[in-house]
C-alpha positions in Angstrom: -21.5 44.3 -113.9 -19.2 41.6 -114.7 -17.5 42.1 -118.1 -18.4 38.5 -119.3 -22.0 39.6 -119.2 -21.6 41.8 -122.7 -19.6 39.0 -124.0 -22.8 36.7 -123.3 -25.0 39.0 -125.2 -23.0 38.6 -128.0 -22.9 35.0 -128.0 -26.7 35.1 -127.8 -27.5 37.5 -130.7 -24.7 37.7 -133.3 -24.3 34.0 -134.7 -28.1 34.1 -135.9 -28.8 37.5 -137.4 -29.5 37.4 -141.1 -30.5 39.7 -144.0 -33.6 39.9 -145.3 -33.8 40.9 -149.3 -37.0 42.4 -150.1 -39.3 42.1 -153.2 -38.1 38.5 -154.0 -40.4 35.6 -154.8 -38.0 33.0 -153.4 -39.5 30.9 -150.6 -36.8 31.8 -148.2 -37.4 35.3 -148.5 -40.3 37.6 -148.1 -42.9 37.3 -150.6 -44.2 39.8 -153.1 -48.3 39.7 -153.1 -49.3 38.1 -156.6 -52.2 40.3 -156.5 -50.8 43.8 -155.1 -47.3 44.4 -156.2 -46.6 47.2 -153.6 -47.6 44.4 -150.7 -44.7 42.0 -149.5 -44.4 40.0 -146.2 -43.0 37.1 -144.4 -45.6 34.6 -143.5 -44.1 33.2 -140.4 -40.2 32.7 -139.1 -38.7 32.0 -135.8 -37.6 34.2 -133.0 -36.1 33.4 -129.6 -39.6 33.3 -127.8 -41.7 31.9 -130.5 -42.8 33.0 -133.8 -43.0 36.3 -135.7 -44.5 37.6 -139.0 -44.1 40.8 -140.8 -45.8 42.7 -143.9 -45.0 46.2 -145.6 -47.2 48.1 -148.1 -46.0 50.9 -150.1 -47.8 54.1 -150.8 -44.9 56.6 -151.4 -42.8 56.8 -154.6 -40.0 55.9 -152.4 -41.0 53.8 -149.3 -40.2 55.9 -146.3 -41.0 53.1 -143.8 -37.8 50.9 -142.5 -38.1 47.9 -140.1 -36.2 45.1 -138.7 -36.0 42.0 -136.9 -32.9 40.6 -135.2 -33.4 37.3 -133.7 -30.8 35.4 -131.2 -30.8 32.6 -129.2 -31.9 34.3 -126.2 -33.3 37.6 -127.7 -35.3 39.4 -129.9 -35.4 42.8 -131.1 -37.6 44.5 -133.4 -37.6 48.0 -134.9 -40.1 49.8 -137.0 -38.9 53.3 -138.6 -41.5 55.7 -139.9 -39.9 58.3 -142.2 -41.1 61.5 -143.2 -39.8 63.9 -145.8 -37.7 61.3 -147.2 -36.1 58.1 -146.4 -32.9 59.2 -145.0 -33.5 59.2 -141.5 -35.4 56.0 -141.1 -32.7 54.1 -143.2 -30.1 55.8 -141.1 -32.0 54.2 -137.9 -32.3 51.0 -139.3 -28.4 50.9 -140.1 -27.5 52.2 -136.9 -29.6 51.8 -133.7 -29.3 48.5 -132.9 -25.4 48.6 -133.5 -25.4 51.3 -130.8 -27.7 49.0 -128.5 -25.2 46.0 -128.9 -22.3 48.3 -128.2 -24.0 49.9 -125.0 -25.2 46.6 -123.8 -21.7 45.2 -123.9 -19.9 48.4 -122.2 -22.6 48.2 -119.6 -22.7 44.6 -119.2 -26.5 44.3 -119.4 -29.7 45.3 -121.0 -31.6 48.4 -119.2 -33.6 51.3 -119.8 -30.3 53.7 -119.5 -28.9 51.1 -122.3 -31.7 51.7 -124.8 -31.9 55.3 -124.0 -28.1 55.9 -125.0 -28.5 53.9 -128.3 -31.2 56.4 -129.3 -28.9 59.3 -128.3 -26.4 58.2 -130.4 -28.4 57.6 -133.1 -29.8 61.1 -133.0 -26.5 62.7 -132.6 -24.8 60.4 -135.1 -27.9 61.3 -138.0 -27.3 65.0 -136.9 -23.6 65.1 -138.1 -24.8 63.2 -141.1 -27.1 66.2 -141.7 -24.2 68.4 -141.1 -22.0 66.9 -143.7 -24.6 66.8 -146.4 -26.4 70.0 -146.0 -24.0 72.0 -148.2 -25.1 69.6 -151.1 -28.5 68.3 -150.0 -30.3 71.3 -147.7 -33.4 69.3 -147.9 -31.9 66.5 -145.5 -32.5 68.9 -142.4 -36.1 68.6 -143.2 -36.1 64.5 -143.1 -37.0 62.6 -139.7 -38.3 59.5 -138.4 -40.4 58.3 -135.9 -38.9 55.0 -133.9 -40.5 52.1 -132.3 -38.2 49.7 -130.8 -39.0 46.3 -128.8 -36.5 44.2 -127.1 -37.4 40.7 -125.4 -34.5 39.6 -123.0 -34.7 37.3 -120.4 -38.7 37.3 -120.0 -38.6 41.2 -120.1 -40.0 43.5 -122.7 -38.2 46.8 -123.0 -40.2 49.1 -125.4 -38.8 52.4 -126.7 -40.9 55.1 -128.7 -40.5 58.3 -130.6 -43.5 59.6 -132.5 -46.6 57.5 -133.5 -45.6 54.0 -134.1 -47.4 52.0 -132.3 -46.8 48.7 -129.9 -50.1 46.9 -128.8 -50.1 43.5 -126.7 -52.8 41.1 -127.2 -53.4 39.7 -123.4 -55.9 36.8 -122.6 -58.6 37.8 -120.1 -58.9 34.6 -118.3 -62.5 35.7 -116.7 -64.3 35.5 -120.5 -61.3 33.8 -122.5 -61.1 36.8 -124.9 -58.3 38.5 -126.1 -58.0 42.3 -125.1 -55.9 45.0 -126.8 -53.6 46.8 -124.4 -51.4 49.8 -126.0 -47.8 50.1 -124.1 -46.8 52.9 -126.5 -47.7 56.8 -126.2 -48.4 58.5 -129.4 -46.2 61.7 -129.5 -48.7 63.5 -131.7 -50.5 67.0 -131.6 -53.5 65.1 -132.4 -53.6 63.8 -128.5 -54.5 66.6 -125.9 -51.9 65.4 -123.6 -49.0 66.2 -125.8 -50.4 69.2 -126.9 -50.3 70.3 -123.0 -46.8 68.9 -122.8 -45.8 71.4 -125.6 -47.6 74.3 -124.3 -46.1 73.7 -120.8 -42.5 73.6 -122.3 -43.0 76.3 -124.5 -45.1 79.0 -122.4 -44.1 81.8 -124.3 -45.1 80.7 -127.5 -48.9 80.9 -128.4 -48.4 79.2 -131.6 -46.5 76.1 -130.5 -49.5 74.1 -131.7 -51.7 75.2 -134.4 -55.2 73.5 -135.6 -54.7 74.0 -139.5 -57.2 72.3 -141.8 -59.0 70.4 -138.9 -55.5 68.8 -138.1 -53.4 69.6 -134.9 -49.7 70.7 -136.0 -46.8 71.7 -134.3 -46.0 75.2 -135.4 -48.6 74.2 -137.9 -46.3 72.1 -139.7 -45.6 68.6 -138.2 -47.9 66.4 -136.2 -45.2 64.5 -134.2 -43.7 65.9 -131.5 -40.7 63.3 -131.0 -38.3 62.2 -133.7 -34.8 61.4 -135.1 -33.6 64.0 -137.1 -35.9 67.2 -138.5 -32.9 69.1 -137.9 -34.4 72.4 -139.0 -36.8 72.2 -136.0 -34.2 71.5 -133.5 -31.2 73.6 -134.6 -31.6 76.9 -136.0 -28.2 76.6 -138.4 -30.6 74.5 -140.4 -33.4 76.7 -140.7 -35.1 75.9 -144.2 -36.4 78.2 -146.7 -39.1 80.2 -145.4 -40.6 80.8 -148.8 -41.5 77.4 -148.9 -45.0 77.0 -147.2 -44.4 73.5 -145.4 -41.2 74.9 -143.9 -42.3 78.4 -142.7 -41.8 79.3 -139.1 -44.0 82.1 -137.6 -40.6 83.2 -135.9 -36.7 82.5 -135.9 -36.2 79.1 -134.0 -34.9 80.1 -130.5 -34.8 76.7 -129.2 -35.9 73.0 -130.1 -39.4 72.5 -131.2 -39.3 68.6 -131.2 -37.4 66.1 -129.0 -35.3 63.1 -129.4 -35.9 61.7 -125.7 -37.7 58.5 -126.2 -40.7 57.1 -123.9 -39.4 54.2 -122.3 -41.5 51.2 -120.5 -39.9 48.3 -119.0 -42.7 45.3 -118.9 -42.0 41.7 -117.7 -43.8 39.3 -119.9 -46.8 37.7 -118.5 -48.5 34.3 -119.1 -51.6 35.9 -120.4 -49.5 37.9 -122.8 -50.1 36.2 -126.2 -48.5 38.5 -128.8 -47.1 41.9 -129.7 -48.1 44.0 -132.6 -45.4 46.8 -133.8 -46.8 48.9 -136.5 -46.1 52.4 -138.5 -49.0 54.7 -138.1 -50.0 53.7 -141.6 -51.9 50.8 -139.9 -53.1 52.7 -136.9 -54.9 55.0 -139.0 -57.1 52.4 -140.5 -57.7 50.0 -137.7 -58.4 50.4 -134.0 -56.0 48.8 -131.3 -59.0 46.0 -130.7 -59.8 45.4 -134.2 -56.0 44.7 -135.1 -56.0 42.5 -132.2 -59.1 40.4 -132.9 -57.5 39.9 -136.6 -54.5 38.3 -135.3 -56.5 36.3 -132.2 -58.8 34.8 -134.7 -56.8 33.9 -137.5 -53.9 31.4 -138.2 -50.5 32.6 -137.3 -49.0 32.0 -140.9 -49.3 35.3 -142.8 -51.0 37.4 -140.2 -49.0 40.5 -140.6 -50.3 40.3 -144.4 -53.8 39.8 -143.2 -53.4 43.0 -141.1 -52.1 45.3 -143.8 -55.0 44.0 -146.1 -57.4 45.1 -143.7 -55.9 48.1 -143.3 -56.0 48.7 -147.1 -59.5 47.8 -147.5 -60.7 50.0 -144.9 -58.6 52.7 -146.7 -60.3 51.8 -149.7 -63.7 51.8 -148.3 -63.2 55.4 -146.7 -62.7 56.4 -150.4 -65.9 54.6 -151.6 -63.5 52.6 -153.5 -63.1 48.6 -154.0 -59.9 46.9 -152.8 -59.4 45.9 -156.2 -59.5 49.4 -157.3 -57.2 50.7 -154.8 -54.5 47.7 -155.9 -54.4 49.2 -159.2 -53.0 52.9 -158.0 -49.3 53.4 -158.5 -47.0 54.0 -155.6 -46.9 57.9 -155.2 -50.2 58.3 -156.0 -51.5 55.9 -153.6 -50.0 58.2 -150.7 -53.3 60.0 -151.0 -55.3 57.0 -150.0 -53.2 55.5 -147.1 -49.7 56.2 -145.7 -46.8 53.3 -145.9 -47.6 50.4 -143.7 -45.4 48.1 -141.9 -46.3 45.3 -139.5 -44.7 43.0 -137.4 -46.4 40.5 -135.3 -44.4 38.7 -132.5 -45.9 35.9 -130.8 -45.0 35.0 -127.3 -44.5 31.2 -126.7 -43.8 31.2 -123.1 -42.2 27.4 -123.0 -39.6 28.7 -125.6 -39.0 31.8 -123.6 -38.3 29.8 -120.6 -36.1 27.7 -122.6 -34.3 30.6 -123.8 -33.6 31.9 -120.3 -32.7 28.5 -118.7 -30.0 28.0 -121.4 -27.8 31.1 -120.7 -26.1 29.6 -117.3 -25.2 26.7 -119.5 -22.9 28.8 -121.8 -19.3 29.1 -120.3 -17.4 32.1 -119.9 -14.8 31.0 -122.4 -17.5 30.1 -124.5 -18.6 33.7 -124.6 -15.3 35.0 -125.4 -14.9 32.3 -128.3 -17.9 33.3 -129.9 -17.0 37.1 -130.2 -16.3 38.4 -133.4 -17.1 40.8 -136.3 -21.2 41.0 -136.3 -23.1 42.0 -139.4 -26.4 42.9 -138.1 -28.8 43.5 -141.1 -32.0 45.0 -141.7 -35.4 43.8 -143.4 -36.8 46.8 -145.0 -39.1 47.8 -148.0 -37.1 49.5 -150.3 -37.6 49.1 -153.9 
């Protein structure tokens, strides 16, 4: 592939990325919910193929979800990173994965599944190197990990890569009845899914306790539900074994080979005219709403503020399950609120197919010299929920 293809991508991405500061009431930035200070959102923004909305709800003392939307004249990148054990891994992914993706795309001269896969691999290697440096001073960092959901729209094609149980769902128009139907386009890497348990057992045939039903929940080695992550070094490398006297880290036998994987599931989908929007969300949303419930909310309400509407629907359902009113849940402080629901991150990407076609048609008009002249230091930044 020609080297100038990589420069083309820099021209399409670099000039229009921007940083989203959180927890501010400035109209140009994400807004704090006036009624619930642990919810903030962006009502509606522009991306290369339409509009987008995002919202975040905090449950933990320090929010463990991080996320980003990177927009360019011909491409859109979405990342949702659901951390566990702390925010170190999700923050690291937000700071590095997109950088690796762009660097790899420059070298390859194109976007492909291999480019995306290599970006995940480089991010995992980078975080494990960070763990190695920090481990003597902060041993618990070996138990920090993150799920990772990425979506990339480039030249009419959607690339999705996933580790863990964050989820991407597309809302598509069923032309026979003119209704929007939900289609899950990612696979949940969670031990609650029978196929995942079968996969783990086939990979560990000599380990009868690779998955354990504990207090009604399937867990890998009785510890963790997700089977694929960035980080969680103590379940991947024996030198990072945690103190076995702490129940949540205790393994039934010494680690002989990695229990968790960092290999993403990747799919490529040519966007179709009936594809109306995409919902990217951490499992905090999907624990409360079904795929179709979420899609119905997006389909039947105005675009502006739609991600916030999804978050509030999830919070109301979490309150209902505890026989509470939403008004009462809003009074529960961060940290304590984790007993009622998880951190929630939602990004809704609307697909306007006329905009998608215009973005694709604009590419041939850029000269090779124009690509070269536009190259320069890029500052790709994240939007996240850190407070």
